[in-house]
N, C-alpha and C positions, 0 to 999 in steps of 0.2 A: 503494500500499500504506499509505504514511503517513498519508495522506488518510483511509482507512478505519479507521485506528487513531484518529484523532482524533475521527472521528464516533463511534466506538463508545465510546469515553471519556467523550465529551460525554453520550451518552445514559444511560451509566452514572451520571453525574454528576447528571443531571436525575432518574432514576429514586431515587438515594439521597437527594435533596433532597426527592422527594415524599414517600418513607417517613417522612423526618424532620419533615416538617409533620404527617403524619397522626397521627404519635406525640404529637407536641406538641400538638396539638388535644385528642386523648383526655384527656391529661393535664391540660390547662387545663380541659376537661369535667369532670373529677372534681374539680379543686379548687374549681370554680364550686359544687359540690353538698356542699362540706365544709368548714368552718373550724374551727380547732384554737386553744385558748387553753391557756398552761403560766404557772402563778404558784407561787412559793414565799413563804411569809411565816414569819416567827417570831412563837411565841407562847407559847415556854415549857412546861415539863414537865406543866402542868395547866391548859391553856387551855379555849376553849370553841368549838365548831364547830357551825353550824346549815346545813342545805342545804334548799332548798325548789324543787323542780322540778314540771314540768307533765307534759312528755312525753319520757321518757326513764329509762335507768337509773342508779342510784347506787351505787357500789361505796367503801366506806370500809376502810381497813386500818390497824392499828397500826404503827409503826415506832419505830426509835430515834431519838434527836435532840429538837430543841425546835422544829422547822419543820412547817407545814404544806405540802405539796406538792399543787397542784390540776391535774388535766388534764382540760380539757373538751373535748367533740368535737360539735360542732353540725353536724347533716346535714339534706339536705333531701331530701324523699321524695316518690315518685310524680311527677305532672306539674305540682308546685306551682312557682310563679314563683320563679327564682333571688333575686329582690330581697327574697323574702319572709325570707331568711337574715339580712338587717340588720335586719329589724322585730322578731327575736326576740334579746334581749340577755342576756348574762352578766354580772349584777352581783356584783363582790365587793368587800364592803366589811370592812375590818381596822382595828380599834381596840384597840389594847394586846394583851392576850391573848385577844381574841375575833375570831371571823372568821364574816361572815355571806355564804353563797353563796346566789343568788336568779334564777331564771329570770324575765326580765320582758319584755313588750311594749311597744312603743313606743305613748305615751298611756296607759298605766296599768300596775298591778301585776300580777305573775303570780298565783301562789298558788293555781291551780287553779280561777279562776272560769269558769265553762262557756261563757259568752259568747265568752271569750277562744280557749279551746282549741278551741272550734268554729271560728272563723276561721283559725287558726293551726296546725291539725292537720297541715300538711305539713312541721312542722319538728321534730326530736327533738334534745335534748342529752343525752349520756351524760356523767356526772360519775366520775371515779376520783380518790379523796382518799387521802393518807396522813397519818396525824396522830401525834404523841407519843403514847405508852401512856395517859397518864393523862388524856387530852382527854375532857371532858363533851360528848356529841353529841345533836343531834336533826336526824332525818332525815325527809323527807317527800317523796313524788313522787305525781302523781295518776294517770299511766298509765306504769308500768314497774317492773321488779323492783328491790328493795333488798337488798345484801349487805353484811353488817359482821363484820370479824374482829379479835380480839385487842384491844379497848379496854378499858381499867380505869375509865374514868370514867363517869358515869352515862349511860345511853344510852337514847334513846326513839327507836323506828324504825316507818316505818309506809308503806303503800303504799295507795291506793284500788283502783286496778284492776292488780294485779301480785303476784308472791311476795314473800315476806319470808324471808331465810335469814340467822341472825345466830348467831356461835358463839365461844366463849374470851371471854366477857365477865364482868367482875368486878362490875358494879353495874348490871344489866339493870332498868329500869324497865317498859318496855312494848314489845311488838313486835305490830303490828296490821296485818290487810289487810282491805278490803272484799271484793274478788272475786280472791282467789287463796290459795294454801296458806301456811302459816306454818311454819317449822321452826327450832327454838331447840336447839343444842347446846352442851353445857359452859358454862352459865350460872349466875351467884351473884347473891345480892344480901342486904344487911342490912334490906331493906325490904319492902314489897309490891310484885310483879309481875303486870302484867297482860297477858296474850297471847290473841289472837282473831283469827276470820275470820268473816265473814258467810256467804259462799260459798266453803268450801275447808275443806280438812283441816289440823289444827294437830297437830304431831308434836315433843315434847319430849323429849329425850335428856341425862340428866344435869344435873340443875338442884337447885340449894338456895336457899330463901328463907323469911323470915317467914311471909309469907301469899303464895299463889297464887290466882290467878283465871284461868282459862284454859276459851275457849268458842268455840263454832262454832255456827252455824245448821244450815248443811247440810253436813254433813261429820264425819268421826270425830276424837275428842280422844284422843290417846296419849301416854302420859308412861312412861318407863322411868327407873330410876334417880333417883327424886324424892324430896325430902326438904322438908318445910315443917311449920310449927305449925298453920296454918290453911290448907285448900284448898277451893275451889269450882270443880268441872269439869262442864262441861255441854254439851250439844248438842241440838238439836231432832230432825234426822234423821241418827242415825248412833250409833256404839258410843263409849263412854266406858271407857277401859281405864288404870289405873294400877298401875304397879309401882314400889315403892321403900319409904320407911319412914314411920312414924307415929310421933308423940312423946306422953309422958304428958300428959293433958290437953288434946291437940289435938283440933281439929274438921274433919271432911271431909264435904262434901257432894257428891254425884255425881248428876246428873240426865240423862235423855233421854227422849223422846217415844217414838220409833220404833227402838229399838236395845237392845244388851245393855250390861250394866255388869259389867266384870271388874276385881277388885281383888286384887291380889297384894302382898302384905305379909310383913315380918318378924313371927316369932310370939313375941317378946318382950316386947312392950306389949299390956296388957288393952285391951280395947274394948268399949262398947255399940254394938250394932247395931239400926238401923231401917231395915227394906226393906219396899218395896212395888211389886208388879207386877200388872198387871190380866191380862195373858195369857202369863206366862211363869212359870218356875220359879225358886226359890231353893235355891242350893247353896251349902255351907260345908267346907272343910277343917279347921276350927277346932272343937274340942268346946265348945259354948256352952250356958247354961243359958236354958230357953226362958222368957222372961216373959210375952209375949202372943203368940196367933197368931189372924189372921182368916183365916176359911174363904173367904169370898166373894171379897174383892180380894187374897186372899195377903199379907195385911200379917204382917209378923214383927218383935217385938222380942226381942232375946237378948242375953246378956252372956258374953263371953270373958275368962277372968282376972279382973283387979281393976276392969274397966270403966272405967277412967281417960280414955280417949279416945272421942271420939264420931264414928260413921260412919252417915252417911244416905244411902240409896240408894235412888232410884226411877226406874222406868221404867213406861210405858204398854205397849208392846209389844215385850216382851224378856225375856231371863232375868237374873239377878242371881247373880254368882257370888264367893265369897269364896275365895282361894287362898293357900297358905303359899309364902313366896319359897324 
């Protein structure tokens, strides 16, 4: 009986050992597929940060204090060789109040060169960075999404192939994507702001700037709660919709080739309207004095109030509407 118990105990021991080895192999395999880097650096309340990535997402968020905290996760994808992880490097350069983070490959700089990302497409790096509120930032990735939250310093943000989503920025300079949607919420600037996408929609909610240039090639351009002295809003294929304020002496240009133009504004500022559509209608909630009207191309020039602001709206295939807020 005692012998049976010993044999049973021995079998149980070996079973448990095999299970433990199996778990360890799985964990080791997972670790071989992923590497993590964490750094904390002192830059002061108004430092500078630049992040340049090739494959992977970037998330930047403002926090209290005077330090930059960097969390980078390097991942292997598909059937790529594990050795490839070591050939893709995370370069962190810290000098005084400046921090530069860059994805590099052995034998050359990263920066998004096509020959490099073709040969190292099996590795991505996701960056999550917290910065002091007053930090000036420049963020760029080739293939990945970019998110920025709550930074007061000047911000330039972009992705070649991915979405761009920024909010609560006090000095936005630019937000751009080549292939992806761009979303901007609660942004301010004392200077010019450029927001664009080539193949994607642009949506802006609550923005104020001296000059706004917002564009898409293939997608809608939509603004709500907007305020600027000069604005240029355009797309080739899509609607252009502006809801917000205009200023005395301000200039506003809205253009699309295939889509409608809808401008909803406060009625306390006078404006001069130049509207043109080839195959659509022109409608207005404002009582305007008609200056000229073209019958064939449906050109219209009219004035509301003192005509201090200038609005130019042009579409080839679509309607033009002016609405009261």
